[in-house]
FILUMVO-872273 format. One record per residue (C-alpha): x negated, y, z negated; residue number from 1. Coordinates in pm, 1 decimal, padded with zeros to 6 digits. Layout:
# residues N
xx->X, yy->Y, zz->Z, n->NUM
...
***
This chain:
# residues 435
xx->03827.5, yy->05412.5, zz->-00885.6, n->1
xx->03525.1, yy->05244.3, zz->-01026.9, n->2
xx->03397.2, yy->04970.7, zz->-00804.9, n->3
xx->03326.0, yy->04606.9, zz->-00919.5, n->4
xx->03080.5, yy->04318.5, zz->-00797.7, n->5
xx->03185.1, yy->03950.1, zz->-00824.0, n->6
xx->02864.7, yy->03747.2, zz->-00832.6, n->7
xx->02840.7, yy->03386.0, zz->-00765.1, n->8
xx->02544.7, yy->03268.5, zz->-00954.9, n->9
xx->02304.0, yy->02984.9, zz->-00918.0, n->10
xx->02174.4, yy->03077.4, zz->-00558.6, n->11
xx->01810.6, yy->03107.4, zz->-00477.9, n->12
xx->01710.2, yy->03436.2, zz->-00329.1, n->13
xx->01474.9, yy->03380.8, zz->-00018.9, n->14
xx->01343.1, yy->03606.5, zz->00235.2, n->15
xx->01175.6, yy->03948.1, zz->00289.5, n->16
xx->01307.6, yy->04264.0, zz->00152.8, n->17
xx->01158.0, yy->04640.9, zz->00155.1, n->18
xx->01181.2, yy->04868.4, zz->-00132.1, n->19
xx->01366.7, yy->05208.5, zz->-00084.9, n->20
xx->01206.5, yy->05544.1, zz->-00127.4, n->21
xx->01133.4, yy->05635.1, zz->-00507.0, n->22
xx->01446.9, yy->05780.7, zz->-00658.2, n->23
xx->01249.0, yy->05973.2, zz->-00923.6, n->24
xx->01006.4, yy->06120.4, zz->-00690.9, n->25
xx->01303.3, yy->06205.6, zz->-00445.4, n->26
xx->01475.3, yy->06423.1, zz->-00710.1, n->27
xx->01173.2, yy->06621.8, zz->-00774.0, n->28
xx->01065.9, yy->06685.0, zz->-00436.2, n->29
xx->01407.4, yy->06776.3, zz->-00333.9, n->30
xx->01422.7, yy->07060.6, zz->-00612.1, n->31
xx->01079.7, yy->07182.1, zz->-00462.6, n->32
xx->01225.9, yy->07276.3, zz->-00120.4, n->33
xx->01367.3, yy->07560.9, zz->-00320.5, n->34
xx->01020.6, yy->07715.9, zz->-00358.4, n->35
xx->00980.2, yy->07829.3, zz->00014.7, n->36
xx->01224.4, yy->07997.8, zz->00274.0, n->37
xx->01061.8, yy->07791.3, zz->00534.0, n->38
xx->01167.8, yy->07457.5, zz->00662.5, n->39
xx->01052.1, yy->07144.2, zz->00452.8, n->40
xx->01097.7, yy->06800.9, zz->00579.9, n->41
xx->01118.9, yy->06512.3, zz->00353.0, n->42
xx->01098.0, yy->06135.0, zz->00488.8, n->43
xx->01172.1, yy->05795.7, zz->00320.6, n->44
xx->01462.2, yy->05966.7, zz->00099.0, n->45
xx->01662.4, yy->05673.6, zz->-00074.9, n->46
xx->02024.5, yy->05668.3, zz->00036.8, n->47
xx->02153.2, yy->05645.3, zz->-00312.3, n->48
xx->02434.2, yy->05829.4, zz->-00516.2, n->49
xx->02209.5, yy->06064.8, zz->-00733.3, n->50
xx->01983.9, yy->06170.4, zz->-00441.8, n->51
xx->02282.3, yy->06241.8, zz->-00194.2, n->52
xx->02474.8, yy->06435.7, zz->-00484.9, n->53
xx->02132.2, yy->06654.2, zz->-00515.3, n->54
xx->02131.7, yy->06704.2, zz->-00145.0, n->55
xx->02504.2, yy->06814.6, zz->-00158.3, n->56
xx->02436.5, yy->07037.4, zz->-00451.9, n->57
xx->02141.2, yy->07208.6, zz->-00253.7, n->58
xx->02374.5, yy->07262.8, zz->00021.6, n->59
xx->02630.6, yy->07426.3, zz->-00204.6, n->60
xx->02368.6, yy->07655.1, zz->-00316.5, n->61
xx->02314.0, yy->07795.0, zz->00034.3, n->62
xx->02016.3, yy->07586.5, zz->00159.5, n->63
xx->02044.1, yy->07472.1, zz->00504.5, n->64
xx->02028.0, yy->07083.6, zz->00516.0, n->65
xx->02043.2, yy->06864.6, zz->00832.3, n->66
xx->01969.1, yy->06511.9, zz->00848.0, n->67
xx->01761.6, yy->06328.6, zz->01107.9, n->68
xx->01887.5, yy->05974.8, zz->00997.2, n->69
xx->01994.8, yy->05838.0, zz->00652.8, n->70
xx->01645.0, yy->05854.6, zz->00518.1, n->71
xx->01499.7, yy->06197.0, zz->00666.6, n->72
xx->01617.7, yy->06539.6, zz->00601.6, n->73
xx->01524.1, yy->06899.7, zz->00694.7, n->74
xx->01583.6, yy->07168.7, zz->00414.9, n->75
xx->01551.8, yy->07541.8, zz->00473.1, n->76
xx->01611.2, yy->07751.0, zz->00149.4, n->77
xx->01625.3, yy->08088.6, zz->00317.0, n->78
xx->01968.6, yy->08224.2, zz->00190.8, n->79
xx->01991.6, yy->08077.3, zz->-00150.1, n->80
xx->02337.3, yy->08198.8, zz->-00338.3, n->81
xx->02249.7, yy->08267.4, zz->-00688.5, n->82
xx->02592.4, yy->08372.3, zz->-00759.3, n->83
xx->02706.8, yy->07988.6, zz->-00701.4, n->84
xx->02525.1, yy->07910.3, zz->-01020.3, n->85
xx->02794.3, yy->08096.3, zz->-01205.8, n->86
xx->03067.6, yy->07901.7, zz->-01059.7, n->87
xx->03267.7, yy->07619.6, zz->-01208.9, n->88
xx->03183.7, yy->07410.8, zz->-00897.4, n->89
xx->02816.6, yy->07440.0, zz->-00983.1, n->90
xx->02879.9, yy->07356.4, zz->-01339.6, n->91
xx->03061.3, yy->07049.5, zz->-01244.5, n->92
xx->02821.0, yy->06907.3, zz->-00983.4, n->93
xx->02503.6, yy->07010.4, zz->-01184.9, n->94
xx->02636.4, yy->06871.7, zz->-01526.7, n->95
xx->02692.7, yy->06534.2, zz->-01342.5, n->96
xx->02341.2, yy->06462.4, zz->-01253.7, n->97
xx->02064.7, yy->06491.1, zz->-01486.7, n->98
xx->01770.3, yy->06520.5, zz->-01227.5, n->99
xx->01922.9, yy->06864.3, zz->-01093.7, n->100
xx->01768.7, yy->07021.7, zz->-01412.2, n->101
xx->01466.3, yy->07056.5, zz->-01191.6, n->102
xx->01600.7, yy->07333.2, zz->-00984.4, n->103
xx->01531.4, yy->07564.6, zz->-01262.5, n->104
xx->01165.1, yy->07580.5, zz->-01232.7, n->105
xx->01169.9, yy->07654.1, zz->-00864.8, n->106
xx->01433.2, yy->07920.0, zz->-00908.3, n->107
xx->01264.3, yy->08077.7, zz->-01188.1, n->108
xx->00931.4, yy->08107.5, zz->-00976.6, n->109
xx->01105.6, yy->08231.3, zz->-00674.0, n->110
xx->01400.5, yy->08442.2, zz->-00787.8, n->111
xx->01287.8, yy->08495.4, zz->-01143.3, n->112
xx->01606.5, yy->08358.4, zz->-01291.3, n->113
xx->01787.1, yy->08025.7, zz->-01333.0, n->114
xx->02111.2, yy->07907.2, zz->-01487.9, n->115
xx->02214.4, yy->07544.4, zz->-01574.8, n->116
xx->02480.5, yy->07352.0, zz->-01760.4, n->117
xx->02413.1, yy->07074.7, zz->-02018.6, n->118
xx->02296.6, yy->06782.8, zz->-01792.4, n->119
xx->02468.1, yy->06445.8, zz->-01794.2, n->120
xx->02302.3, yy->06099.1, zz->-01658.1, n->121
xx->02271.7, yy->05792.2, zz->-01796.8, n->122
xx->02415.7, yy->05730.0, zz->-02160.5, n->123
xx->02081.2, yy->05593.7, zz->-02296.0, n->124
xx->02040.8, yy->05826.2, zz->-02601.1, n->125
xx->01939.0, yy->06187.1, zz->-02666.0, n->126
xx->01721.0, yy->06317.9, zz->-02396.6, n->127
xx->01609.6, yy->06682.8, zz->-02521.9, n->128
xx->01520.6, yy->06962.3, zz->-02314.0, n->129
xx->01311.5, yy->07163.5, zz->-02555.6, n->130
xx->00991.9, yy->07082.9, zz->-02370.2, n->131
xx->01129.9, yy->07261.7, zz->-02038.8, n->132
xx->01240.4, yy->07586.8, zz->-02227.9, n->133
xx->00962.9, yy->07623.3, zz->-02467.3, n->134
xx->00717.6, yy->07594.3, zz->-02171.0, n->135
xx->00910.2, yy->07852.9, zz->-01953.3, n->136
xx->00898.2, yy->08084.2, zz->-02250.2, n->137
xx->00507.2, yy->08048.9, zz->-02262.0, n->138
xx->00510.0, yy->08179.2, zz->-01894.6, n->139
xx->00695.9, yy->08484.1, zz->-02016.4, n->140
xx->01066.1, yy->08375.5, zz->-01945.0, n->141
xx->01346.8, yy->08483.5, zz->-02179.8, n->142
xx->01551.2, yy->08175.1, zz->-02285.8, n->143
xx->01910.8, yy->08215.1, zz->-02379.0, n->144
xx->02151.9, yy->07929.1, zz->-02464.8, n->145
xx->02531.4, yy->07979.3, zz->-02498.8, n->146
xx->02659.0, yy->07704.3, zz->-02731.2, n->147
xx->03036.0, yy->07788.6, zz->-02656.0, n->148
xx->02986.8, yy->07717.9, zz->-02267.6, n->149
xx->02682.3, yy->07470.0, zz->-02344.0, n->150
xx->02508.7, yy->07675.8, zz->-02060.7, n->151
xx->02123.9, yy->07752.4, zz->-02036.1, n->152
xx->01971.7, yy->08065.4, zz->-01866.8, n->153
xx->01614.4, yy->08178.7, zz->-01805.7, n->154
xx->01498.7, yy->08489.0, zz->-01682.2, n->155
xx->01168.8, yy->08666.0, zz->-01636.0, n->156
xx->01081.0, yy->08995.8, zz->-01412.1, n->157
xx->00736.4, yy->08837.8, zz->-01406.0, n->158
xx->00587.8, yy->08518.5, zz->-01476.7, n->159
xx->00233.3, yy->08496.2, zz->-01640.9, n->160
xx->-00009.6, yy->08194.6, zz->-01637.6, n->161
xx->-00054.7, yy->08040.4, zz->-01978.3, n->162
xx->-00209.9, yy->07760.0, zz->-02158.8, n->163
xx->00038.2, yy->07506.0, zz->-02311.7, n->164
xx->00013.2, yy->07170.0, zz->-02497.7, n->165
xx->00334.8, yy->06980.8, zz->-02417.0, n->166
xx->00503.3, yy->06824.1, zz->-02726.7, n->167
xx->00586.1, yy->06529.8, zz->-02531.5, n->168
xx->00457.5, yy->06405.9, zz->-02186.8, n->169
xx->00805.3, yy->06457.3, zz->-02031.6, n->170
xx->00816.5, yy->06379.7, zz->-01642.5, n->171
xx->01090.3, yy->06592.3, zz->-01549.7, n->172
xx->00965.4, yy->06871.2, zz->-01792.4, n->173
xx->00632.1, yy->06854.9, zz->-01649.8, n->174
xx->00779.5, yy->06893.9, zz->-01280.2, n->175
xx->00985.8, yy->07173.7, zz->-01396.7, n->176
xx->00697.7, yy->07359.8, zz->-01542.0, n->177
xx->00475.3, yy->07283.9, zz->-01270.6, n->178
xx->00717.3, yy->07429.3, zz->-01001.6, n->179
xx->00772.4, yy->07735.2, zz->-01215.1, n->180
xx->00371.2, yy->07782.8, zz->-01239.0, n->181
xx->00278.8, yy->07763.1, zz->-00893.8, n->182
xx->00357.1, yy->08121.2, zz->-00821.3, n->183
xx->00307.1, yy->08276.7, zz->-01172.7, n->184
xx->00040.3, yy->08539.0, zz->-01185.5, n->185
xx->-00317.3, yy->08398.4, zz->-01292.1, n->186
xx->-00394.5, yy->08037.6, zz->-01423.0, n->187
xx->-00180.6, yy->07790.0, zz->-01610.2, n->188
xx->-00304.6, yy->07486.3, zz->-01808.2, n->189
xx->-00080.2, yy->07203.0, zz->-01898.8, n->190
xx->-00227.7, yy->06970.4, zz->-02146.3, n->191
xx->-00036.0, yy->06627.3, zz->-02226.0, n->192
xx->00147.9, yy->06654.5, zz->-01878.2, n->193
xx->00306.0, yy->06365.9, zz->-01748.3, n->194
xx->00096.2, yy->06187.7, zz->-01467.4, n->195
xx->00322.2, yy->05928.2, zz->-01324.9, n->196
xx->00305.2, yy->05873.1, zz->-00957.4, n->197
xx->00619.3, yy->06070.2, zz->-00908.6, n->198
xx->00431.7, yy->06370.2, zz->-01037.7, n->199
xx->00117.3, yy->06306.0, zz->-00841.3, n->200
xx->00341.5, yy->06296.7, zz->-00522.0, n->201
xx->00498.9, yy->06617.0, zz->-00647.9, n->202
xx->00157.3, yy->06781.1, zz->-00691.3, n->203
xx->00041.4, yy->06657.9, zz->-00324.9, n->204
xx->00343.0, yy->06814.8, zz->-00186.3, n->205
xx->00302.2, yy->07149.6, zz->-00351.2, n->206
xx->-00054.6, yy->07155.7, zz->-00233.9, n->207
xx->00059.0, yy->07099.1, zz->00127.0, n->208
xx->00270.5, yy->07384.7, zz->00066.7, n->209
xx->-00005.1, yy->07607.3, zz->-00015.5, n->210
xx->-00015.7, yy->07573.4, zz->-00402.0, n->211
xx->-00362.1, yy->07544.8, zz->-00594.1, n->212
xx->-00349.5, yy->07246.0, zz->-00837.5, n->213
xx->-00663.1, yy->07079.1, zz->-01025.3, n->214
xx->-00627.5, yy->06754.2, zz->-01228.0, n->215
xx->-00380.3, yy->06572.5, zz->-01016.1, n->216
xx->-00334.2, yy->06222.1, zz->-01146.1, n->217
xx->-00454.0, yy->06322.7, zz->-01511.5, n->218
xx->-00262.2, yy->06472.0, zz->-01810.4, n->219
xx->-00440.7, yy->06810.5, zz->-01787.3, n->220
xx->-00316.9, yy->07016.6, zz->-01489.3, n->221
xx->-00461.9, yy->07359.1, zz->-01400.8, n->222
xx->-00242.0, yy->07562.2, zz->-01156.0, n->223
xx->-00375.5, yy->07875.1, zz->-00996.8, n->224
xx->-00092.0, yy->08093.7, zz->-00917.6, n->225
xx->-00049.8, yy->08194.1, zz->-00540.9, n->226
xx->00181.8, yy->08458.0, zz->-00384.9, n->227
xx->00415.1, yy->08223.8, zz->-00188.0, n->228
xx->00450.1, yy->07867.0, zz->-00053.2, n->229
xx->00530.8, yy->07741.3, zz->00325.0, n->230
xx->00673.0, yy->07474.5, zz->00501.0, n->231
xx->00556.8, yy->07103.3, zz->00480.3, n->232
xx->00638.7, yy->06747.0, zz->00591.5, n->233
xx->00647.7, yy->06489.6, zz->00286.8, n->234
xx->00708.9, yy->06128.8, zz->00274.0, n->235
xx->00828.4, yy->05956.3, zz->-00045.5, n->236
xx->00643.0, yy->05637.5, zz->-00189.8, n->237
xx->00819.5, yy->05304.6, zz->-00226.2, n->238
xx->01021.2, yy->05285.0, zz->-00542.2, n->239
xx->00812.4, yy->05071.5, zz->-00785.2, n->240
xx->01129.6, yy->05027.8, zz->-01021.7, n->241
xx->01269.6, yy->04845.9, zz->-00700.8, n->242
xx->00973.5, yy->04641.6, zz->-00660.3, n->243
xx->00972.0, yy->04521.8, zz->-01032.0, n->244
xx->01356.9, yy->04456.8, zz->-01013.7, n->245
xx->01306.9, yy->04228.9, zz->-00701.0, n->246
xx->01005.5, yy->04041.9, zz->-00876.3, n->247
xx->01263.3, yy->03956.3, zz->-01163.1, n->248
xx->01515.8, yy->03866.7, zz->-00939.6, n->249
xx->01293.4, yy->03613.2, zz->-00763.3, n->250
xx->01186.3, yy->03468.0, zz->-01097.0, n->251
xx->01518.8, yy->03431.5, zz->-01247.5, n->252
xx->01669.8, yy->03275.6, zz->-00933.1, n->253
xx->01366.3, yy->03057.4, zz->-00878.3, n->254
xx->01372.2, yy->03224.6, zz->-00517.9, n->255
xx->01079.4, yy->03299.9, zz->-00279.7, n->256
xx->01067.1, yy->03665.3, zz->-00188.2, n->257
xx->00809.4, yy->03869.7, zz->00006.3, n->258
xx->00846.9, yy->04243.8, zz->-00080.4, n->259
xx->00726.9, yy->04436.5, zz->00203.6, n->260
xx->00519.5, yy->04757.0, zz->00191.6, n->261
xx->00560.5, yy->04750.7, zz->-00206.4, n->262
xx->00310.4, yy->05035.8, zz->-00241.7, n->263
xx->00093.0, yy->04812.9, zz->-00448.7, n->264
xx->-00172.5, yy->05062.3, zz->-00534.7, n->265
xx->00095.4, yy->05266.9, zz->-00710.0, n->266
xx->00226.4, yy->05000.4, zz->-00928.7, n->267
xx->00021.4, yy->05066.5, zz->-01234.9, n->268
xx->00030.8, yy->04804.4, zz->-01497.0, n->269
xx->00369.2, yy->04663.3, zz->-01391.3, n->270
xx->00192.4, yy->04350.7, zz->-01200.2, n->271
xx->-00014.5, yy->04271.9, zz->-01504.1, n->272
xx->00288.4, yy->04254.3, zz->-01730.4, n->273
xx->00488.1, yy->04022.6, zz->-01495.7, n->274
xx->00163.9, yy->03799.9, zz->-01499.1, n->275
xx->00179.9, yy->03793.6, zz->-01885.0, n->276
xx->00542.8, yy->03685.6, zz->-01835.2, n->277
xx->00383.3, yy->03379.4, zz->-01649.9, n->278
xx->00529.8, yy->03492.0, zz->-01305.0, n->279
xx->00306.8, yy->03403.3, zz->-01036.4, n->280
xx->00278.2, yy->03643.7, zz->-00711.1, n->281
xx->00032.2, yy->03697.8, zz->-00446.7, n->282
xx->-00072.5, yy->04041.5, zz->-00331.9, n->283
xx->-00142.0, yy->04032.4, zz->00065.0, n->284
xx->-00233.0, yy->04375.9, zz->00192.5, n->285
xx->00056.1, yy->04602.7, zz->00078.2, n->286
xx->00307.9, yy->04304.0, zz->00027.5, n->287
xx->00394.0, yy->04091.0, zz->-00267.7, n->288
xx->00497.8, yy->03732.9, zz->-00222.4, n->289
xx->00649.7, yy->03569.7, zz->-00516.3, n->290
xx->00679.0, yy->03189.1, zz->-00449.1, n->291
xx->00927.4, yy->02973.4, zz->-00613.4, n->292
xx->00841.0, yy->02845.2, zz->-00955.6, n->293
xx->01047.5, yy->02603.9, zz->-01182.0, n->294
xx->00905.8, yy->02742.9, zz->-01498.9, n->295
xx->00712.6, yy->03032.0, zz->-01621.7, n->296
xx->00565.2, yy->03071.9, zz->-01965.5, n->297
xx->00512.6, yy->03394.1, zz->-02170.3, n->298
xx->00141.0, yy->03461.6, zz->-02282.0, n->299
xx->00061.8, yy->03512.3, zz->-02648.5, n->300
xx->-00182.2, yy->03769.0, zz->-02781.5, n->301
xx->-00534.0, yy->03626.0, zz->-02844.6, n->302
xx->-00473.9, yy->03580.7, zz->-03199.5, n->303
xx->-00162.1, yy->03372.4, zz->-03120.7, n->304
xx->00102.5, yy->03634.7, zz->-03213.5, n->305
xx->00408.4, yy->03712.8, zz->-03015.5, n->306
xx->00363.8, yy->03904.2, zz->-02716.2, n->307
xx->00502.8, yy->04272.8, zz->-02729.2, n->308
xx->00624.8, yy->04450.5, zz->-02407.1, n->309
xx->00636.9, yy->04836.0, zz->-02484.9, n->310
xx->00696.7, yy->05128.2, zz->-02265.2, n->311
xx->00442.6, yy->05425.7, zz->-02282.6, n->312
xx->00370.0, yy->05734.6, zz->-02073.8, n->313
xx->00169.9, yy->05678.3, zz->-01736.8, n->314
xx->-00039.8, yy->05469.2, zz->-01684.8, n->315
xx->00159.3, yy->05265.1, zz->-01942.5, n->316
xx->00461.3, yy->05085.5, zz->-01864.7, n->317
xx->00760.6, yy->05271.3, zz->-01723.4, n->318
xx->01074.9, yy->05238.4, zz->-01964.7, n->319
xx->01279.8, yy->05200.3, zz->-01642.1, n->320
xx->01151.8, yy->04824.6, zz->-01634.8, n->321
xx->01194.9, yy->04714.4, zz->-01977.3, n->322
xx->01555.3, yy->04609.6, zz->-01911.1, n->323
xx->01427.3, yy->04398.0, zz->-01627.4, n->324
xx->01169.1, yy->04226.9, zz->-01839.3, n->325
xx->01402.7, yy->04167.3, zz->-02115.3, n->326
xx->01649.8, yy->03953.9, zz->-01890.0, n->327
xx->01346.0, yy->03780.4, zz->-01709.4, n->328
xx->01238.0, yy->03671.3, zz->-02057.5, n->329
xx->01571.9, yy->03478.7, zz->-02122.8, n->330
xx->01467.0, yy->03194.0, zz->-01905.9, n->331
xx->01081.8, yy->03194.4, zz->-01979.7, n->332
xx->00909.4, yy->02955.6, zz->-02196.7, n->333
xx->00809.8, yy->03114.9, zz->-02517.5, n->334
xx->00911.1, yy->03444.2, zz->-02699.6, n->335
xx->00846.5, yy->03813.7, zz->-02642.3, n->336
xx->00950.0, yy->04129.4, zz->-02833.9, n->337
xx->01080.6, yy->04412.2, zz->-02617.3, n->338
xx->00994.6, yy->04738.0, zz->-02764.9, n->339
xx->01190.1, yy->05042.3, zz->-02606.8, n->340
xx->01045.4, yy->05352.0, zz->-02752.2, n->341
xx->01187.8, yy->05639.5, zz->-02569.8, n->342
xx->01557.1, yy->05590.4, zz->-02567.5, n->343
xx->01758.7, yy->05464.9, zz->-02876.9, n->344
xx->02076.2, yy->05330.9, zz->-02684.2, n->345
xx->01889.1, yy->05154.2, zz->-02379.5, n->346
xx->01893.3, yy->04803.2, zz->-02549.3, n->347
xx->02256.2, yy->04805.0, zz->-02646.9, n->348
xx->02348.9, yy->04625.9, zz->-02316.3, n->349
xx->02180.7, yy->04294.8, zz->-02466.9, n->350
xx->02517.2, yy->04195.8, zz->-02636.6, n->351
xx->02637.3, yy->04114.7, zz->-02287.3, n->352
xx->02344.5, yy->03872.9, zz->-02230.5, n->353
xx->02421.4, yy->03721.9, zz->-02581.7, n->354
xx->02768.8, yy->03639.9, zz->-02461.7, n->355
xx->02618.0, yy->03480.4, zz->-02146.9, n->356
xx->02433.9, yy->03243.3, zz->-02373.7, n->357
xx->02075.4, yy->03425.9, zz->-02384.9, n->358
xx->01886.7, yy->03395.4, zz->-02741.1, n->359
xx->01814.2, yy->03761.2, zz->-02827.4, n->360
xx->01788.5, yy->03924.1, zz->-03164.6, n->361
xx->01846.4, yy->04279.7, zz->-03164.7, n->362
xx->01624.2, yy->04391.6, zz->-03431.2, n->363
xx->01721.5, yy->04766.7, zz->-03431.3, n->364
xx->01812.5, yy->05046.1, zz->-03139.0, n->365
xx->01453.2, yy->05009.5, zz->-03014.7, n->366
xx->01347.9, yy->04639.8, zz->-03047.8, n->367
xx->01467.9, yy->04313.4, zz->-02937.4, n->368
xx->01330.5, yy->03990.9, zz->-02981.0, n->369
xx->01390.5, yy->03709.9, zz->-02690.7, n->370
xx->01346.9, yy->03341.7, zz->-02749.5, n->371
xx->01321.7, yy->03202.2, zz->-02372.9, n->372
xx->01554.1, yy->02897.6, zz->-02246.5, n->373
xx->01269.6, yy->02744.0, zz->-02036.5, n->374
xx->01567.8, yy->02681.8, zz->-01806.9, n->375
xx->01695.6, yy->02410.9, zz->-02049.4, n->376
xx->02021.5, yy->02614.3, zz->-02075.5, n->377
xx->02168.4, yy->02819.4, zz->-01792.3, n->378
xx->02321.8, yy->03152.9, zz->-01859.6, n->379
xx->02702.0, yy->03147.8, zz->-01823.9, n->380
xx->02909.4, yy->03372.3, zz->-01618.0, n->381
xx->03128.5, yy->03637.1, zz->-01781.5, n->382
xx->03269.0, yy->03993.0, zz->-01710.4, n->383
xx->03084.9, yy->04300.0, zz->-01809.7, n->384
xx->03040.5, yy->04671.1, zz->-01759.3, n->385
xx->02735.6, yy->04850.4, zz->-01635.8, n->386
xx->02643.6, yy->05113.6, zz->-01868.1, n->387
xx->02350.6, yy->05274.0, zz->-01684.7, n->388
xx->02133.9, yy->05223.2, zz->-01379.6, n->389
xx->01865.8, yy->04994.5, zz->-01527.1, n->390
xx->02083.4, yy->04788.2, zz->-01763.7, n->391
xx->02339.7, yy->04743.8, zz->-01460.0, n->392
xx->02062.6, yy->04580.3, zz->-01252.7, n->393
xx->01934.6, yy->04376.5, zz->-01546.7, n->394
xx->02306.8, yy->04238.7, zz->-01583.3, n->395
xx->02314.6, yy->04197.3, zz->-01198.9, n->396
xx->02000.7, yy->03966.1, zz->-01235.7, n->397
xx->02152.8, yy->03786.9, zz->-01516.5, n->398
xx->02463.4, yy->03717.4, zz->-01301.7, n->399
xx->02264.8, yy->03599.4, zz->-01008.2, n->400
xx->02089.9, yy->03316.7, zz->-01219.8, n->401
xx->02405.1, yy->03242.3, zz->-01410.7, n->402
xx->02638.1, yy->02924.2, zz->-01380.9, n->403
xx->02960.1, yy->03047.4, zz->-01252.7, n->404
xx->03102.2, yy->03358.9, zz->-01106.9, n->405
xx->03040.1, yy->03697.9, zz->-01293.2, n->406
xx->03232.1, yy->04029.8, zz->-01280.8, n->407
xx->03027.3, yy->04355.1, zz->-01326.0, n->408
xx->03256.1, yy->04659.3, zz->-01355.4, n->409
xx->03145.7, yy->05019.0, zz->-01303.5, n->410
xx->02877.4, yy->04935.8, zz->-01033.6, n->411
xx->02844.7, yy->05300.3, zz->-00942.2, n->412
xx->02589.7, yy->05333.4, zz->-01205.4, n->413
xx->02383.5, yy->05070.9, zz->-00999.8, n->414
xx->02474.9, yy->05251.7, zz->-00676.7, n->415
xx->02304.6, yy->05569.4, zz->-00834.9, n->416
xx->01959.0, yy->05405.8, zz->-00824.7, n->417
xx->01977.9, yy->05113.2, zz->-00571.6, n->418
xx->02069.2, yy->05155.2, zz->-00204.8, n->419
xx->02303.4, yy->04923.3, zz->-00055.8, n->420
xx->02185.0, yy->04664.4, zz->-00307.7, n->421
xx->02481.9, yy->04417.7, zz->-00250.3, n->422
xx->02424.3, yy->04396.3, zz->00121.3, n->423
xx->02027.0, yy->04382.0, zz->00090.4, n->424
xx->02075.5, yy->04096.6, zz->-00169.8, n->425
xx->02330.0, yy->03923.1, zz->00048.0, n->426
xx->02074.2, yy->03911.1, zz->00306.6, n->427
xx->01846.0, yy->03706.1, zz->00077.6, n->428
xx->02109.8, yy->03450.2, zz->00009.6, n->429
xx->02298.8, yy->03612.8, zz->-00281.3, n->430
xx->02677.4, yy->03579.5, zz->-00298.5, n->431
xx->02806.2, yy->03920.0, zz->-00396.5, n->432
xx->03152.5, yy->04077.0, zz->-00313.2, n->433
xx->03202.6, yy->04444.1, zz->-00367.8, n->434
xx->03572.8, yy->04515.2, zz->-00470.7, n->435
***
């Protein structure tokens, strides 16, 4: 049965909070444990649904897993059971978790074959997998797609390094190709590679395991294949999506929040965009302090035209925060155009904000114009359903600032990406009841 949040709005959030480990990084580095039979230790793992489901999946595949607390885990992929990949249980588990697609690269590198069902995940629009499989083929793998079963398979008796220019800077695609290439013969060059901090962390982990990778942090990666990888200890960086979400919550509730150990140097352009939204904050060592402010005003461009906030591949703005910027704009002074380029269904949650009294014009599936209230009118409470992780948090932020008590159904979507979010926000003064 799906769980529900009952949120009493109008309470200022005050206090300290520390971000969890990065979900997107965790999904990548957990899959990388399949590359070696030796023990791999991963620390600062977020205790969230998607990550725990992937850990469970690895265990079902024969990986020995033991926990040293909720956020530290040991993995030993010495006895991986490839026959399990043909079972209905595998198909069910893997299909429910999109990030598990990244087991294919490690399996192909180490065992020369991999199988995978159509992946699930957020309902935010079409998320194609062509980049993954075209690139596997470049390395010499034979690709097959069973349309009746919706089942992918790749097989390669021998992987050979190759040059490839990716048709899109896919994060999961780059991670998958990178993990497949680290043990291919010769040199692999990936141009137009994603270079998000998650990828940089994956690269550093692989280098610690014995991989040879040049160009880390750029969109041109060169991988010199090695015969095998060994054990390592890896610590996951703070989740920059959580950091951005907490800044948004502080602004919308007129709160005073200190985000401890925020990983400031890895936040990229995110602080600049919040500054353009008129939100004040101070960076103190690795903390971010957001003081209470009654009003915040959105900048205009130099020529006076309306500010546009759009997602882009790193070092541009991550699409995972556009929902937060959109809801924060509803109480700003001024207007902003939110342009979601990557996923055509991610803005459809705005009808819930409109029901709450927000002034939003949905121009098309990719663009929404927000006319801020400047706190002249408070959002009103309502009943809503979380469609995906990021929209769910945006609705939660709206409910925290609204007049009255809101009900949010399907909060399992939020739990997929934010650990203990109701308890952690309650510690800041939020009034949230989980039903």
